[in-house]
N, C-alpha and C positions, 0 to 999 in steps of 0.2 A: 361521526360528530353528532348526528341526529340522536343516535342511541345514547349519548351521554347528556342530551339536553335536559332531561329531568333532574339527573344528579347535579348539573352545573347550576340549575335554578335553585336546587335546594341548598347548595352550599352558599349561593349568594344571600338566600334568606337567612340562613344560619349565621353568616358573617354580619349581617344588618342587625340581627337580634343581639348577638354578643357585643357589637359596638354600641348599641343603645344601652345594654346592661352596663357597660364600662362608663358611659356618660352619666348614668343615673347614680352609680355607686361611687365612682372613683373621681369623678370630675365635679358633679353637682352634690355629692355626699348626702344623698337622700337616704334616710333610715326608716324602716318600718318595723313593726312587731309581727309582720306576717312570716311564719315559719313555713317549711316544706310540708309538715303534716297538715297545714291548714287548707292547702290547695290540692292535696291528693284526691279529693272527691271530685273536683273540677277536672284534673287530669284523666282520673278514671272514666268520667263521663265522656270526654272528648275521644279517649281511646276506644270506647265502646262503639260510639256512633261512627268513627272511622272505619272500625272493623266490620261493622254491619253494611256500611256503604260499599266496602270493598268486597265483601261476599256477594253482594247484589249484583254490581257490575261484572264481576268474575261469571257470574251465572249467565247473565245475558252475553257476555263475551264468548263463553263456550258455545252458546247457540249460534252467534254470529259467524264462528269460524267454520261452520258447516254450510252456511248459506251459499257462498259462491260455488262450491262443488255441486249443491243441489240444483242450482239455476242452471249451471253448465251442463250437467247430466240430463236435465229435463229438456234444454234446448237442443242438444245432440239427437235425443229420442224423438223430439218433436220434427226435426228436420228429417230424419229417417222415415218417420210415418208419413210426412206430406209428400216426399219422393216416391214412396211405395203408392200412396193414394192416387197421384197423377199416373203412374205407370200402370195402375190397375184398369184405367179407361183408356190407356193409349194416348194421353194428352201430355204436353211438356209441363214440367213442374218449375218453369222459370219463376212465374209469380210467386209460388209457394216458397221457394228458395229465397227470392229478394226479400219476402216478408219476414223470414226468420233472421236473415242477415241484418235487415233494418233494425229488427227488435234487440238482438244482442249488442249492435253498434249503439243503440239509444241507452241501454243498460250500462255499457261501458263509459259512455260519455256523462251519464248522469253520476256514476260512482266518482269520476275524476272532477265533478263539479262543474262540468262544461254544458250541462243541460238541467231544466228544471224538473221537478217532479211531475208536472203536468205532461211533459213530453212522453214519459214512460206510460202513463195512463192512456194518452192518446194513441200510442203505438199498439198497446194491448188491445184497445178498442178496435182498431184497424184491423188487427189479425182476427179478432173474433167474428167481424163483419165478413171477412175472407172465408173463415170456416163455414158460415151461414150459407155462402155462395157455393160452397163445394158440393152439396148435396144436388142443388139445381144443375150442376155441371155433370151430373151422372155418377158421382163417387158414391159408393155404397155407404149406408148409414153407419155401419161398423167402424169405418175409417173416421167418419166425422165425430162419432162418440169418443173415440179413443183420443183424437186430437183435442176434443174439448177438455178431457180428462188431463191430458198432458199440459194443456195451456193453463188450467186452473192450478195445478201444481207449481208451475212457474210463477204465476200471479202471486200465489200464497208466499212463496219465497222472497219475491220482490218486495211484496208489501211488509213482509217482517224485517227485511233490510231497512226499508223506508222508515219503518217504526223506530228502529233501534237508532237510525241516524238523526231523525228529527225530534225524538223525545227523550230528554235527559232523564236518566234513572231517579225517581223519587225526588222531585225538586224541593220538597219541604226538608227531605234529609240533607241536602246540599246546604240549605239555610242554617239548620242546627249544626251541622258540622263546621260551617264557617264561623259561626258565633262562638261556639265553645272553643274552637282552636283559637281564635283571636283573644278570648279572655285568658287561656293558658299563657300565650305568648306575652301578653300584657303582665300577668302574674310573674312570669319568669324574669322580667325586668326589676322587679322590686322585692322578690321574696328573699329572706334571709335564710343562708344554710348554716347548720351548726358547725360544720367542718370548713375552715378557710382554705385558702390555697386554690389548688386546681378543681376541686369538687364542684363550686358553684358554676364554673365554666364548662366543665364536662356534662354536668346535668343539664344545663341550659342548651348548650350547644347540641347534645345528642337528641333532646326532646325535640327541638326545632327541626333538626335535619330529618328525623323520623316523621314528624307531622307533615312537613314541607313536601317531603317525597312521596308519601302516600297520597296525600291530596292530589298532587299533580299526576301521580299514576292512575288514581280513580278518574279523574277528569279524562285522561287519555284512553283508558279502557272503555269509558262510557260512550266514545264516538269511535268504534273500530273501522268505520267506513269514510274517514276523512283522508282523502287522498290529494296529490297535488301539493300547492303550496301551503294548505291547512293541514297536512299530515303530521302525524306525531311519531310515536315509536311502537305504537301497539296496533297498527292497522292489520286487519286479517289479510291472508295471502290471496291475490286474485289469480295465481297461476292456473288453477283449473278452468276459470272462465276465459282467461287470455288464450289458453290452448285451444280450447273449443271454437273460439272466435276465429283463430287463424285456420283451424280445420275447416270450419264451414266456407270461409272465403276461399280456400284453396280447392273445395269441391267443385266451386262453380255451377 
């Protein structure tokens, strides 16, 4: 059902526009001199801006699809590194293991909307402080430097996820897209088609369905990290992150 949500909303919008056109032309008998050729410039402009917005969000979506796997592989390597660091000096790695588990739990809770951004930053800061104490505990500088590098890569991937989630793509582009689309839909209510019969309904219905579907798709693609009750149909797969989370907890 969730996969059909965009299509269903688009069909509802299409039905509303066609009903409004019927009201304007067949009930109120509103007549204008506006022909299809007169509105083609506006239709072309709306199609262009929708296309540009779709290309932009698809580019970000492609990047977003790789981020859970990047975070997962980084956390797995980070966990192995900290275990080896503890073993190198004959000390238990319990604290290090707990820190990594707490970090991946915080990231997962944040992705599902159950934790604020600040909790992720606080957890990363706590892990950095733990790394600073590693050298004092007698762990070699090589392990500490490698741990900082791994953590920086994890931090960069999480920050990119946070940016994509919290920052809509080109807000001014959304404004122009909404304005032009609204104008086109308004014009479809009053435009006169040269061929009577089904042509006006097919043209008006098809354009409305295409525009509504693409706009809803763009909005959904623009936030690929909306899980839980806010989820749509275009969320990136968290399977790599969930698999590593289970693996880390099972290692103990």
